[in-house]
C-alpha positions in Angstrom: 134.7 74.9 98.6 134.7 78.0 96.6 133.3 81.0 98.6 131.4 83.7 97.0 132.1 87.2 98.2 129.4 89.9 98.4 130.6 91.6 95.6 130.1 88.4 93.3 126.5 87.9 94.7 125.6 91.7 93.6 124.0 91.7 90.2 125.0 94.4 87.8 121.6 95.0 86.8 118.0 94.0 87.2 115.3 93.3 84.6 112.2 94.9 85.2 109.4 92.7 83.6 106.7 95.0 83.3 103.1 93.6 84.0 103.7 89.9 84.5 101.2 87.9 82.4 100.1 90.8 80.4 103.2 91.1 78.1 101.2 90.7 75.0 99.2 93.8 75.7 101.9 96.1 77.2 101.3 98.6 74.2 97.6 99.1 75.1 98.3 99.2 79.0 101.0 102.0 77.9 98.2 104.1 76.4 96.2 105.1 79.5 99.7 105.5 81.3 101.0 107.7 78.9 98.0 109.8 78.7 97.8 110.2 82.4 101.2 111.0 82.7 100.9 113.9 79.9 98.0 115.4 82.0 99.9 115.1 85.1 103.0 116.9 83.6 101.1 119.7 82.1 98.5 120.2 84.7 101.4 120.4 87.7 103.5 122.2 85.7 100.7 124.8 85.0 100.0 125.0 88.7 103.4 125.7 89.5 103.5 128.4 86.8 100.3 130.1 88.2 101.3 129.9 92.0 104.9 131.3 91.1 103.6 134.0 89.0 100.1 135.0 90.0 100.0 137.5 92.9 96.3 136.4 93.6 97.8 132.9 94.5 100.6 133.8 96.9 98.7 132.6 99.8 99.6 129.7 102.2 97.0 127.3 100.6 98.6 127.5 97.2 102.0 127.4 98.5 101.1 124.0 99.8 99.5 123.2 96.6 102.7 124.0 94.9 104.6 121.7 97.1 102.0 119.1 96.2 102.6 119.7 92.5 106.5 119.5 92.5 106.2 116.2 94.5 103.7 114.7 92.2 105.9 115.6 89.3 108.9 113.9 90.7 106.8 110.8 92.0 105.4 110.1 88.8 108.4 111.1 86.7 110.6 108.5 88.8 108.4 105.6 87.4 106.2 106.3 84.3 109.1 107.1 81.7 110.9 103.8 82.6 107.5 101.9 82.6 106.8 103.4 79.1 110.4 102.3 77.8 109.5 98.5 78.9 106.1 98.8 77.3 107.2 100.4 73.9 110.7 99.6 73.4 111.3 96.5 75.8 114.1 98.4 77.5 113.9 96.4 80.6 117.4 96.5 82.1 118.2 98.9 85.0 121.5 98.9 86.8 121.8 98.0 90.4 122.6 101.6 91.2 119.8 103.1 89.2 117.6 100.8 90.9 118.5 101.8 94.2 118.2 105.5 93.2 114.7 104.9 91.6 113.6 103.2 94.9 114.8 106.1 96.9 113.0 108.8 94.9 109.8 106.7 94.8 109.5 106.0 98.6 110.8 109.5 99.7 108.5 111.3 97.5 105.3 109.1 98.2 106.1 109.7 101.8 106.4 113.6 101.1 103.0 113.2 99.3 101.5 112.1 102.5 103.1 114.5 104.6 101.9 117.6 102.3 98.5 116.2 102.5 98.8 116.3 106.3 100.1 120.0 106.0 97.2 121.1 103.7 94.7 119.6 106.3 96.4 121.6 109.1 96.3 124.6 106.7 92.4 124.2 106.3 92.0 123.4 110.1 93.8 127.0 111.0 91.8 128.9 108.1 88.4 127.4 109.2 88.9 127.4 113.1 91.2 130.5 113.6 90.2 132.6 110.6 91.5 135.8 112.3 94.9 134.3 113.1 95.4 132.5 109.8 97.8 135.2 108.2 99.8 135.5 111.3 100.2 131.7 112.0 100.9 130.5 108.3 103.7 133.1 107.4 106.1 132.3 104.6 109.1 131.1 107.2 106.5 128.6 108.8 105.5 127.2 105.5 109.1 126.8 104.2 110.1 125.1 107.4 107.1 122.7 107.5 107.9 121.8 103.8 111.5 121.4 104.5 110.7 119.1 107.5 108.3 116.9 105.5 111.1 116.6 102.9 113.6 115.9 105.5 111.4 113.3 107.3 111.2 111.2 104.1 114.9 111.4 103.3 116.0 110.5 106.7 113.4 107.5 106.9 113.8 106.3 103.4 117.7 106.5 103.1 118.3 103.3 105.4 116.2 101.4 102.7 119.2 101.9 100.0 121.7 100.5 102.5 119.4 97.5 103.6 118.9 96.5 100.1 122.4 96.9 99.1 123.8 94.8 101.9 121.8 91.8 100.7 123.2 89.0 98.5 121.3 88.5 95.4 121.4 84.7 94.1 117.7 84.2 93.0 118.2 85.8 89.6 117.6 89.4 88.6 114.2 89.5 87.2 111.9 91.8 89.0 108.2 91.3 88.0 107.3 95.0 88.1 107.7 98.1 86.3 109.7 99.9 88.9 112.2 99.0 91.8 110.1 98.6 94.8 111.8 98.0 98.0 110.4 94.8 98.8 110.2 93.5 95.3 114.1 93.9 95.1 114.5 92.5 98.4 112.5 89.5 97.5 115.4 88.3 94.9 117.9 88.1 97.8 118.8 84.8 99.2 119.7 86.5 102.6 117.8 87.3 105.5 115.1 90.1 104.6 113.3 90.2 107.9 114.9 93.7 108.9 113.7 95.0 105.6 110.3 93.8 106.3 110.1 95.0 109.7 111.5 98.5 108.8 109.5 98.9 105.8 106.3 98.5 108.1 107.6 100.6 110.6 108.3 103.4 108.1 104.8 103.0 106.7 103.4 103.6 110.2 105.5 106.4 111.0 104.9 108.2 107.8 101.3 107.3 106.7 99.9 106.3 110.4 101.0 109.7 111.6 99.8 111.7 108.7 96.6 109.9 108.7 96.0 110.7 112.4 96.8 114.1 111.9 94.3 114.4 108.9 91.7 112.7 110.9 91.9 115.1 114.0 92.1 118.1 111.6 89.0 117.2 109.9 87.3 116.2 113.3 87.9 119.8 114.5 86.9 121.3 111.2 83.6 119.5 111.3 82.8 120.6 114.6 83.4 124.2 113.7 81.6 124.1 110.7 78.6 122.3 112.2 78.7 125.1 115.1 78.2 127.9 112.4 74.7 129.3 112.6 74.3 130.1 109.0 73.6 127.2 106.3 75.4 129.3 103.7 78.4 129.9 105.9 78.5 126.1 106.7 78.6 125.3 102.9 81.0 128.0 102.2 83.4 126.8 104.8 83.3 123.2 103.9 83.5 123.8 100.2 87.3 125.3 100.8 88.0 121.6 101.7 86.4 119.9 99.0 89.6 119.7 96.5 91.5 118.7 99.4 89.3 115.9 100.5 89.3 114.5 96.9 93.2 114.8 96.7 93.3 112.5 100.1 90.9 110.0 98.3 93.0 109.7 95.2 95.9 109.5 97.3 95.2 107.1 99.9 92.7 104.8 98.2 95.0 102.9 95.7 97.6 103.0 98.8 95.2 101.4 101.1 94.1 98.6 98.3 97.9 97.8 97.5 98.6 97.5 101.3 95.7 95.2 102.2 95.4 93.2 99.0 99.4 92.2 99.4 98.7 90.8 102.9 95.2 89.4 102.8 94.4 88.8 99.1 97.9 87.7 97.6 96.4 84.4 96.6 93.0 85.4 95.1 94.3 88.7 93.1 96.5 88.0 90.1 100.0 89.6 90.2 99.1 91.8 87.2 96.5 93.4 89.4 98.9 94.1 92.0 101.4 95.7 89.6 99.0 97.9 87.8 97.4 99.2 91.0 100.8 100.1 92.3 101.5 102.2 89.1 97.9 103.7 89.5 99.1 104.7 93.1 101.9 106.7 91.8 100.1 108.1 88.8 96.4 108.8 89.9 97.1 111.6 92.3 99.6 113.5 90.1 96.8 113.3 87.4 93.8 114.1 89.2 95.1 116.7 91.8 95.8 119.6 89.5 92.4 118.9 87.6 90.2 118.8 90.8 92.0 121.9 92.0 91.5 123.6 88.7 87.7 122.8 88.8 87.0 123.2 92.4 89.2 126.5 93.2 87.6 129.7 91.9 91.0 131.8 92.1 92.9 129.2 89.9 89.9 129.0 87.4 89.9 132.9 87.3 93.8 132.9 86.7 93.5 130.4 84.0 90.7 132.3 82.3 92.6 135.5 82.6 95.6 134.2 81.0 93.7 132.5 78.1 91.6 135.5 77.3 94.4 138.2 77.6 95.8 137.5 74.1 92.4 138.1 72.5 92.2 141.3 74.7 95.4 142.5 73.5 94.8 141.9 69.7 91.4 143.5 70.0 93.0 146.6 71.5 95.7 146.9 68.9 93.0 147.0 66.1 
């Protein structure tokens, strides 16, 4: 009998099939995707510019916001350009190595997104519960170390995904019913044992998502206690208003994630695959799109900086006349 080596069972490329069942309307699906991606790129690049060049935003809260913007840019740029190529030009092929690289970036930076949201919750906790020590606790080296630790956590926990996926033999075709290379979507094409992949994937989700959600919950429990104890209603409103944008960012990030997580496990037979794929894309696209909008609307310092930048050319022109 002819024995096949592991190399023979590694496909040279995969075919990303887009949104299964909705191939005829891929162009229409691409329109909101493209619009949201454009808003995400412009909005997050704008926030990064403001935090870098505006002295008024050189504060811990905005440094964490810059981390979130950079994470959002990488996260959505890892998937949406390829998805648009599938929708518009039917460029569905992706090499095995490119698939592993895309998988690494997607899972690393979704973990990074969760970690930065957790750091921002801790930032709000220190700002509200220990306002006098805020500037001495969250100094620049501490912020840099916190951001680097969050990034390294994602890299160290996600890197095994690529090795666990690469070791598998693939003999069930090479068509992935998705717009990007998700870990389990690729692993399910294997004819080998993917039990280790599934267990490790669940463990990483608990280590990253579970830990971050726990820290966010504890932080906001302490914040709520501190705010309620304030004597003035105006002071309570002012203190809690500083958390509004961050709470919106948490909702935009975790709501699609929870839907995808629970629908895959409890609604896989009742929810069509196309809905799963669209929600998986929204999970990676909604936070990058909405975060700069929410922070631009809800944060006075950012609004003031934007207004000053937009009005400065007019002022310069009027003075020259």
